[in-house]
VEXDREN-2710 file (C-alpha; in Angstrom, 1 decimal):
% VEXDREN-2710
k/r/px/py/pz
1/MET/2.0/23.4/13.3
2/SER/-1.6/23.3/14.7
3/SER/-3.5/24.6/11.5
4/ILE/-1.7/21.6/9.7
5/THR/-2.3/19.1/12.3
6/GLY/-5.8/19.6/12.6
7/ARG/-6.5/19.7/9.2
8/LEU/-4.2/16.6/8.7
9/ILE/-6.2/14.9/11.8
10/LYS/-9.8/15.9/10.1
11/GLY/-8.5/14.6/6.6
12/SER/-7.5/11.4/8.6
13/MET/-10.9/11.2/10.3
14/TRP/-12.8/11.0/6.7
15/LEU/-10.0/8.9/5.3
16/SER/-10.3/6.3/8.5
17/LEU/-13.8/6.0/7.7
18/SER/-13.0/5.5/4.3
19/ARG/-10.6/3.1/4.8
20/ALA/-12.9/1.3/6.9
21/ILE/-15.9/0.8/4.7
22/VAL/-13.1/-0.1/1.9
23/ASN/-10.9/-2.2/3.9
24/GLY/-14.3/-4.4/5.1
25/LEU/-15.4/-4.6/1.5
26/ALA/-11.8/-5.8/0.2
27/THR/-11.6/-8.2/2.9
28/LEU/-14.5/-9.5/2.5
29/SER/-14.5/-9.8/-1.2
30/THR/-10.6/-11.0/-0.7
31/PHE/-12.0/-14.1/1.2
32/VAL/-15.1/-14.5/-1.1
33/LEU/-12.9/-14.9/-3.8
34/ALA/-10.4/-16.9/-2.2
35/TRP/-13.0/-19.3/-1.9
36/TYR/-14.4/-19.6/-5.5
37/LEU/-11.5/-19.5/-7.0
38/SER/-8.1/-21.4/-7.2
39/PRO/-4.6/-20.1/-6.4
40/ALA/-3.8/-20.1/-10.0
41/ASP/-6.6/-18.1/-11.2
42/PHE/-4.8/-15.5/-8.8
43/GLY/-1.3/-16.4/-10.2
44/LEU/-2.7/-16.1/-13.8
45/VAL/-3.8/-12.4/-13.0
46/ALA/-1.5/-11.6/-11.3
47/LEU/1.2/-12.2/-13.7
48/ALA/-1.0/-10.2/-15.9
49/THR/-1.2/-7.2/-13.6
50/THR/2.5/-7.1/-12.5
51/MET/3.4/-6.8/-16.8
52/LEU/0.8/-4.0/-16.6
53/LEU/2.3/-2.2/-13.4
54/ILE/5.6/-2.7/-15.2
55/VAL/4.5/-1.2/-18.5
56/THR/2.8/2.0/-17.0
57/THR/5.6/2.7/-14.2
58/VAL/7.9/2.8/-17.3
59/THR/5.9/5.6/-18.6
60/GLU/5.0/7.4/-15.6
61/LEU/4.9/10.9/-15.6
62/SER/4.1/11.8/-12.0
63/LEU/2.0/14.7/-13.2
64/THR/0.1/14.4/-9.7
65/GLN/3.0/15.1/-7.4
66/ALA/3.9/17.7/-9.9
67/LEU/0.8/19.6/-9.4
68/ILE/0.7/19.5/-5.6
69/ARG/4.3/21.0/-5.4
70/HIS/3.2/23.5/-8.0
71/GLU/3.3/27.0/-6.6
72/ALA/-0.2/28.1/-8.3
73/PRO/-1.5/25.6/-11.1
74/THR/-4.0/26.9/-13.5
75/GLU/-6.9/25.6/-16.0
76/SER/-4.3/25.1/-18.1
77/HIS/-2.2/22.7/-16.3
78/PHE/-4.9/20.5/-15.4
79/SER/-5.9/20.4/-18.6
80/ALA/-2.3/19.8/-20.0
81/ALA/-2.3/16.9/-17.3
82/TRP/-5.4/15.5/-18.7
83/THR/-4.3/15.6/-22.1
84/LEU/-0.5/14.1/-21.5
85/ASN/-2.1/11.6/-19.4
86/ALA/-5.0/10.4/-21.8
87/THR/-2.5/10.5/-24.8
88/ARG/-0.1/8.1/-22.6
89/GLY/-3.0/5.7/-21.7
90/LEU/-4.0/5.4/-25.5
91/ILE/-0.8/4.4/-26.3
92/LEU/-0.4/2.0/-24.0
93/CYS/-3.7/0.4/-24.0
94/LEU/-2.9/-0.6/-28.0
95/PHE/0.7/-1.7/-26.5
96/PHE/-0.5/-4.0/-24.1
97/ALA/-2.8/-5.6/-26.5
98/ALA/-0.1/-6.1/-28.9
99/CYS/1.7/-7.5/-26.1
100/ALA/-1.2/-10.1/-25.1
101/TRP/-0.4/-13.1/-27.5
102/PRO/3.7/-13.0/-27.3
103/ALA/3.4/-13.2/-23.7
104/SER/0.7/-15.8/-23.6
105/VAL/2.9/-18.0/-25.8
106/VAL/5.9/-17.0/-23.5
107/TYR/3.9/-18.1/-20.5
108/GLU/2.5/-21.3/-22.2
109/ASP/-1.1/-19.9/-21.1
110/PRO/-3.6/-18.7/-24.1
111/ARG/-5.8/-17.4/-21.4
112/LEU/-3.6/-14.6/-20.7
113/PHE/-4.4/-12.6/-24.4
114/GLY/-7.8/-12.0/-23.0
115/VAL/-6.8/-10.9/-19.5
116/MET/-4.3/-8.8/-21.0
117/VAL/-6.1/-7.5/-23.6
118/ALA/-8.9/-6.3/-21.1
119/LEU/-6.3/-5.0/-18.3
120/GLY/-4.8/-2.9/-21.1
121/PHE/-8.4/-1.2/-21.4
122/SER/-8.6/-0.3/-17.8
123/VAL/-5.4/2.0/-18.3
124/LEU/-7.1/3.9/-20.8
125/LEU/-10.2/4.4/-18.4
126/GLY/-7.6/5.2/-15.6
127/SER/-5.5/7.6/-17.4
128/MET/-9.0/10.0/-18.1
129/THR/-9.2/10.8/-14.6
130/ASN/-10.0/14.2/-13.6
131/PRO/-6.8/15.9/-12.7
132/ARG/-8.5/18.5/-10.5
133/LEU/-9.0/15.7/-7.4
134/ILE/-5.5/16.5/-6.6
135/MET/-6.1/20.3/-4.8
136/LEU/-8.6/18.6/-2.7
137/GLN/-5.2/16.8/-1.0
138/ARG/-3.4/20.1/-1.8
139/LYS/-6.0/21.5/0.4
140/LEU/-6.0/18.5/2.7
141/ILE/-9.8/18.1/1.7
142/PHE/-10.9/14.5/2.0
143/TRP/-14.1/13.9/2.1
144/GLN/-14.6/13.7/-1.7
145/GLU/-11.6/11.2/-1.4
146/PHE/-14.5/9.3/0.7
147/VAL/-17.0/9.1/-2.0
148/LEU/-14.5/7.9/-5.0
149/SER/-12.7/5.3/-2.6
150/VAL/-16.3/3.6/-1.5
151/SER/-18.2/4.2/-4.8
152/GLN/-15.4/2.5/-6.5
153/LYS/-14.6/-0.3/-4.2
154/PHE/-18.2/-1.0/-3.7
155/VAL/-19.3/-1.8/-7.3
156/GLY/-15.9/-3.5/-8.2
157/VAL/-16.5/-5.8/-5.2
158/VAL/-20.1/-6.7/-6.2
159/VAL/-19.8/-7.2/-9.8
160/ALA/-16.3/-9.4/-9.0
161/VAL/-18.1/-11.4/-6.2
162/ALA/-21.2/-11.9/-8.1
163/ILE/-19.2/-13.3/-11.6
164/ALA/-17.0/-15.7/-9.2
165/MET/-20.0/-17.4/-7.3
166/ILE/-21.8/-17.7/-10.8
167/PHE/-19.3/-18.4/-13.1
168/HIS/-16.0/-19.8/-10.7
169/SER/-13.9/-18.1/-13.4
170/TYR/-10.6/-15.7/-13.3
171/TRP/-12.9/-13.0/-14.9
172/ALA/-14.2/-12.2/-11.9
173/LEU/-10.9/-10.3/-10.7
174/VAL/-10.2/-8.9/-14.5
175/VAL/-14.0/-7.8/-14.6
176/GLY/-14.0/-6.2/-11.3
177/THR/-11.0/-4.0/-12.1
178/LEU/-12.7/-2.7/-15.3
179/VAL/-15.8/-1.8/-13.3
180/SER/-13.9/-0.4/-10.6
181/GLN/-11.9/2.0/-12.8
182/ALA/-14.9/2.9/-14.9
183/THR/-16.5/3.9/-11.6
184/TYR/-14.1/5.9/-10.2
185/LEU/-13.4/8.0/-13.8
186/VAL/-17.3/8.6/-13.6
187/THR/-17.3/9.6/-9.9
188/SER/-14.2/11.9/-10.4
189/TYR/-16.2/14.1/-12.5
190/LEU/-19.2/14.4/-10.5
191/VAL/-17.4/15.1/-7.1
192/VAL/-15.1/17.8/-8.8
193/PRO/-16.3/19.2/-12.3
194/PHE/-14.0/19.7/-14.7
195/ARG/-14.2/20.3/-18.8
196/PRO/-10.9/19.0/-20.1
197/ARG/-9.2/20.7/-23.0
198/ILE/-6.7/19.3/-25.3
199/VAL/-3.3/21.1/-24.3
200/PHE/0.2/20.2/-25.0
201/LYS/2.0/22.7/-22.7
202/HIS/3.7/23.1/-19.5
203/MET/5.8/20.0/-20.4
204/ARG/9.3/21.5/-19.2
205/GLU/7.3/22.6/-15.8
206/PHE/5.9/18.8/-15.1
207/PHE/9.0/17.2/-16.1
208/SER/11.5/19.4/-14.6
209/PHE/10.1/18.1/-11.3
210/SER/9.1/14.9/-12.0
211/ALA/11.8/13.6/-14.3
212/TRP/13.9/11.4/-11.4
213/LEU/10.9/10.5/-9.5
214/THR/9.4/9.0/-12.8
215/ALA/12.7/7.1/-13.4
216/GLY/12.7/6.4/-9.5
217/GLN/9.2/4.6/-9.7
218/ILE/10.6/2.5/-13.0
219/VAL/13.0/0.9/-11.2
220/ASN/11.2/0.8/-7.6
221/THR/8.5/-0.9/-9.6
222/LEU/11.2/-3.5/-11.6
223/ASN/12.3/-4.2/-7.8
224/TRP/9.3/-5.1/-6.4
225/ARG/7.5/-6.7/-8.9
226/PHE/10.5/-8.9/-10.9
227/ASP/10.1/-11.4/-8.5
228/HIS/6.2/-12.3/-9.8
229/LEU/7.5/-13.0/-13.2
230/LEU/10.2/-15.2/-12.2
231/ILE/8.1/-17.1/-10.1
232/GLY/5.6/-17.1/-12.2
233/LYS/8.0/-18.8/-14.9
234/VAL/10.0/-21.2/-12.9
235/LEU/7.6/-22.4/-10.3
236/GLY/4.0/-21.7/-12.3
237/ASN/0.7/-19.9/-11.7
238/ALA/-0.2/-22.1/-8.8
239/GLN/2.7/-21.0/-6.6
240/LEU/2.4/-17.3/-8.1
241/GLY/-1.1/-17.8/-7.0
242/TYR/0.1/-18.3/-3.2
243/TYR/3.0/-16.3/-3.3
244/THR/0.6/-12.8/-4.8
245/PHE/-2.1/-13.6/-2.4
246/GLY/-0.4/-13.9/0.8
247/SER/2.1/-11.3/0.1
248/ASN/-1.1/-9.1/-0.5
249/LEU/-3.0/-10.2/2.9
250/ALA/0.6/-9.4/4.6
251/ARG/0.6/-6.2/3.4
252/LEU/-3.2/-5.4/4.1
253/PRO/-2.8/-5.1/8.2
254/THR/-0.2/-2.1/7.6
255/ARG/-1.5/-0.4/4.4
256/GLU/-5.0/0.2/6.0
257/ALA/-4.0/0.8/9.3
258/THR/-2.0/3.5/8.3
259/ALA/-3.5/4.8/5.0
260/PRO/-5.4/7.5/6.6
261/LEU/-2.4/9.3/7.8
262/THR/0.0/8.2/5.1
263/GLN/-2.1/9.7/2.3
264/THR/-2.3/13.4/4.2
265/ILE/1.6/13.3/4.7
266/TYR/3.0/13.9/1.2
267/PRO/0.7/17.4/0.8
268/SER/1.4/18.3/4.7
269/PHE/5.4/18.0/4.3
270/ALA/5.0/19.9/1.1
271/THR/3.4/22.9/2.6
272/ILE/6.2/23.0/5.3
273/ARG/9.0/21.9/3.4
274/ASP/11.2/25.5/3.3
275/ASP/10.8/25.7/7.2
276/PRO/13.4/22.9/8.5
277/GLY/12.5/22.7/12.0
278/ARG/8.7/22.6/11.6
279/LEU/9.4/19.8/8.8
280/ALA/12.0/17.8/11.3
281/ALA/9.3/18.0/13.8
282/ALA/6.3/17.1/11.8
283/TYR/8.4/14.1/10.5
284/GLN/9.4/12.7/13.9
285/ARG/5.6/13.3/14.9
286/VAL/3.8/11.4/12.2
287/GLN/6.7/8.8/11.7
288/ALA/6.3/7.3/15.6
289/LEU/2.4/7.6/14.8
290/VAL/2.3/5.7/11.8
291/ALA/4.9/2.8/13.3
292/ALA/2.5/3.0/16.5
293/ILE/-0.3/1.9/14.5
294/ALA/1.6/-0.5/11.9
295/LEU/3.3/-2.7/14.3
296/PRO/0.6/-4.3/16.3
297/ALA/-1.4/-4.4/12.9
298/GLY/1.4/-5.9/10.9
299/ILE/3.1/-8.1/13.1
300/GLY/-0.4/-9.1/15.5
301/VAL/-1.8/-10.6/11.8
302/ALA/2.1/-12.6/11.4
303/VAL/1.3/-14.0/15.2
304/ILE/-2.6/-15.2/14.3
305/ALA/-1.9/-16.0/10.9
306/ASP/-2.5/-19.9/11.2
307/PRO/-5.7/-19.9/12.6
308/LEU/-6.6/-17.1/10.6
309/VAL/-6.0/-18.4/7.3
310/ARG/-7.4/-21.9/8.2
311/LEU/-10.6/-20.4/9.3
312/THR/-11.3/-18.1/6.9
313/LEU/-9.5/-19.6/3.6
314/GLY/-9.4/-23.3/4.2
315/GLU/-6.6/-26.0/4.0
316/LYS/-6.6/-24.7/0.1
317/TRP/-4.8/-21.7/1.0
318/ALA/-2.3/-23.2/3.8
319/PRO/0.9/-22.8/1.8
320/ALA/0.6/-19.0/2.0
321/ILE/0.6/-19.0/5.9
322/PHE/4.3/-18.8/6.0
323/ILE/4.3/-15.9/3.3
324/ILE/1.9/-14.1/5.8
325/GLN/4.3/-14.6/8.9
326/SER/7.4/-13.5/7.1
327/LEU/6.0/-10.6/5.1
328/ALA/3.6/-9.2/7.4
329/SER/6.2/-8.7/10.1
330/VAL/8.9/-7.0/7.1
331/TYR/5.9/-4.6/6.5
332/ALA/5.3/-3.2/9.7
333/LEU/8.8/-2.7/10.2
334/GLN/9.4/-0.7/7.0
335/THR/7.2/1.9/8.1
336/LEU/10.2/2.6/10.5
337/GLY/11.6/4.4/7.4
338/SER/9.1/4.3/4.9
339/LEU/8.0/8.1/5.1
340/ALA/11.4/9.1/3.4
341/GLN/9.4/8.7/0.4
342/PRO/7.2/11.7/1.1
343/LEU/9.6/13.6/2.7
344/GLY/12.2/13.5/0.0
345/MET/9.2/14.3/-2.6
346/ALA/8.5/17.6/-0.4
347/LYS/11.9/18.8/-0.1
348/GLY/12.4/18.2/-4.0
349/LYS/15.3/15.5/-3.3
350/THR/13.9/13.0/-6.4
351/ARG/17.3/12.5/-7.8
352/LEU/18.5/10.8/-4.1
353/LEU/15.2/8.8/-4.4
354/PHE/16.1/7.1/-7.4
355/ILE/19.7/6.6/-6.6
356/ARG/18.2/4.9/-3.4
357/ASP/15.7/3.0/-5.6
358/THR/18.9/1.5/-8.3
359/GLN/20.7/0.5/-5.4
360/MET/18.2/-1.6/-3.8
361/LEU/17.3/-3.1/-7.2
362/PHE/21.2/-4.0/-7.8
363/VAL/21.1/-5.4/-4.1
364/ARG/17.6/-7.2/-4.2
365/VAL/17.7/-8.9/-8.0
366/PRO/20.8/-11.3/-7.5
367/ILE/19.9/-12.2/-3.8
368/ILE/16.2/-13.0/-4.6
369/PHE/17.2/-15.1/-7.8
370/GLY/19.7/-16.6/-6.2
371/ALA/17.2/-17.7/-3.4
372/LEU/14.9/-18.8/-5.9
373/MET/16.7/-21.2/-8.0
374/LEU/18.6/-22.7/-4.9
375/TYR/15.7/-22.5/-2.6
376/GLY/12.6/-21.8/-4.6
377/LEU/9.4/-20.1/-3.1
378/GLU/10.7/-20.3/0.6
379/GLY/14.2/-19.4/-0.5
380/VAL/12.2/-15.9/-1.9
381/ILE/10.2/-15.1/1.0
382/TYR/13.6/-15.4/3.4
383/SER/15.5/-13.3/0.8
384/ARG/12.4/-10.6/1.0
385/VAL/12.8/-10.6/4.8
386/PHE/16.4/-9.7/4.5
387/THR/16.3/-7.1/1.5
388/GLY/12.8/-5.5/3.3
389/LEU/15.2/-4.8/6.7
390/LEU/18.0/-3.6/4.7
391/GLY/15.6/-1.4/2.8
392/ALA/14.2/0.2/6.4
393/LEU/17.5/1.1/7.3
394/VAL/18.5/2.5/4.0
395/ASN/15.9/5.0/4.4
396/MET/16.6/5.8/7.8
397/VAL/19.9/6.7/7.0
398/LEU/18.2/8.8/4.2
399/VAL/16.1/10.7/6.4
400/LYS/19.1/11.7/8.2
401/HIS/20.2/13.6/5.3
402/PHE/17.0/14.8/4.5
403/ILE/16.4/16.6/8.1
404/GLY/19.7/15.7/10.1
405/VAL/17.8/13.5/12.2
406/THR/20.2/10.4/13.0
407/VAL/19.1/6.6/12.7
408/LEU/19.3/6.1/16.8
409/GLU/17.1/9.2/17.1
410/GLN/14.6/7.4/15.0
411/LEU/15.0/4.3/16.9
412/ALA/14.5/5.9/20.1
413/ALA/11.3/7.9/19.1
414/ASN/10.1/4.3/18.2
415/GLY/11.0/2.7/21.7
416/ARG/8.1/2.1/23.5
417/ALA/6.2/0.7/20.2
418/LEU/9.4/-1.6/19.4
419/ALA/9.2/-2.9/22.9
420/SER/5.4/-3.5/23.2
421/ILE/5.8/-4.9/20.0
422/ALA/8.2/-7.9/20.9
423/ILE/6.8/-8.6/24.1
424/MET/3.1/-8.8/22.8
425/ALA/4.4/-11.1/19.9
426/ALA/6.2/-13.5/22.9
427/GLY/3.3/-13.5/24.8
428/VAL/0.8/-14.2/21.7
429/LEU/3.3/-17.0/20.6
430/PHE/3.6/-18.5/24.0
431/ALA/-0.1/-18.4/24.7
432/SER/-0.6/-20.3/21.6
433/THR/1.4/-23.0/22.4
434/TRP/-1.0/-23.8/25.5
435/LEU/-3.9/-23.6/23.5
436/PRO/-5.5/-27.2/22.3
437/ALA/-4.9/-27.9/18.4
438/ALA/-7.8/-27.4/16.3
439/ASN/-8.6/-28.9/13.5
440/ASP/-12.4/-27.6/12.8
441/SER/-14.0/-24.2/12.7
442/VAL/-14.9/-23.7/16.1
443/GLY/-12.0/-24.8/17.4
444/LEU/-10.4/-22.3/15.3
445/ALA/-12.4/-19.5/16.5
446/TRP/-12.0/-20.0/19.8
447/GLN/-8.0/-19.6/19.4
448/LEU/-8.7/-16.4/17.3
449/ALA/-11.4/-15.0/20.4
450/ILE/-8.6/-15.6/22.9
451/LEU/-5.3/-14.5/21.2
452/VAL/-6.6/-11.3/19.9
453/PRO/-7.9/-9.7/22.8
454/LEU/-4.9/-11.0/24.3
455/GLY/-2.4/-9.4/21.8
456/ALA/-3.9/-5.6/21.9
457/VAL/-3.9/-6.2/25.8
458/LEU/-0.7/-6.8/25.7
459/TYR/0.5/-3.6/23.2
460/CYS/-1.8/-1.5/24.4
461/GLY/-1.0/-1.9/28.0
462/LEU/2.7/-2.1/27.7
463/SER/3.2/1.0/25.8
464/PHE/0.9/3.2/27.8
465/GLY/2.4/1.8/30.9
466/LEU/6.1/2.9/29.5
467/TRP/4.8/6.1/28.7
468/LEU/3.3/6.6/32.2
469/LEU/6.3/5.7/33.7
470/MET/8.4/7.7/31.2
471/LYS/6.6/10.7/32.6
472/ARG/4.1/11.4/29.6
473/PRO/6.9/12.6/27.3
474/ASP/5.8/13.9/23.5
475/GLY/5.0/10.5/21.4
476/PRO/2.6/8.7/19.5
477/GLU/0.8/7.9/22.9
478/ARG/-0.2/11.5/23.4
479/GLU/-1.1/12.1/19.6
480/ILE/-3.5/8.7/19.6
481/LEU/-5.0/10.4/22.8
482/ASN/-5.4/13.9/21.5
483/ILE/-6.6/12.4/18.2
484/LEU/-9.5/10.4/20.7
485/GLY/-10.4/13.5/22.2
486/LYS/-10.9/15.3/18.8
487/ILE/-12.7/12.6/17.6
488/LEU/-15.1/12.5/20.8
489/SER/-15.4/16.1/20.9
490/LYS/-16.9/16.0/17.0
491/VAL/-19.3/13.2/18.2
492/ARG/-20.8/15.1/20.9
493/HIS/-21.0/17.9/19.0
494/GLY/-21.9/16.5/16.0
END
């Protein structure tokens, strides 16, 4: 456990630095683009992106996960993976271009044609990425990931922001995506040299692992993206823009706060998949740590969403506040069971993951569709809150099946974090009612300057206070102190 934990922490440090830079660039570009582009611009690109995600997921081969789990992949395996991916990318590029005109007719927006053609080309670029990169994750080496992520994001942000500021056009989002993809493609061969050959072998090896996983990804993408297509058709691009933008911002704090850990989890679990005791212990330790970080990040943003959006984005984006408040909380709470996915993949239980995704699809589609038809966008948000919490419970039941840890035991491991975040949210909301109303930038900034530190003090103070009262049991508090100690030690001796 110690060697894996040490490598996981070291990898997390690299990823933390990477995500800090990437997150800063992403946040900056999001706010800049929101000032120069309209909600309808975001909705247009989101519509094309949703269709692209559905098409790419339906044909996803899951070769990356298969290579990680393979005991000893050879050069032939990597070339075969590259060949299959490149072939798929070319076919999808042509298919998406062919669908561009019919889609623009169905959604009554001729701009959709050019956007879909351009995004289809981005699939081709992404399909030719160096497959040997996966060996870095397998060995828990992540400094190259730092180079790839930062260079990709930096170049894409610079191009997108420049186009938005000069032309005020939705093409800023499209061209930024293309340039980011091209940058990642080139850099992937610079950090890990590889000369691919055209090889059509090992298909049975790849598909024996990835068949159920691919089917699950298809269902999962339909599960989480069909609402975008419905909103775009029923409510229009402007409402879709609010929905997409708000959902992305709501997901941002939870995703970015936990990415350094979650990105290392699957390869870490895969290395100990045949040791049930170590796997169960590793899951409980990592899951509690992820939730302890995600809960204050997600719910913290939810309780300050109103002044945050009004200050940084302006009144133009005020309709997105309710979306952020609702979904940011759900994304944070879903981390209580979100690691069921890498756990199931590590154990080879991809069929059960597919069954879970299919069941959730049949639950979510009628609920969200009915809520949209009856109550519009607000109904969609409420239905997503309900189905999101239900999905978290389903994942926790699945974890019990995988490693024998009951739902109550999983909740108990997160008990201090849940209690602390509840009191933190109540305290921040109560304090906000006593603050004077703010209608200008200075007043909104003062509100945030008071509420953000208050929330941090409440959460951290309560979490560590409860930990001390319980006589310092094993849990996320101890893990955080150990990680901070290792970081400080490396800084002192670095």
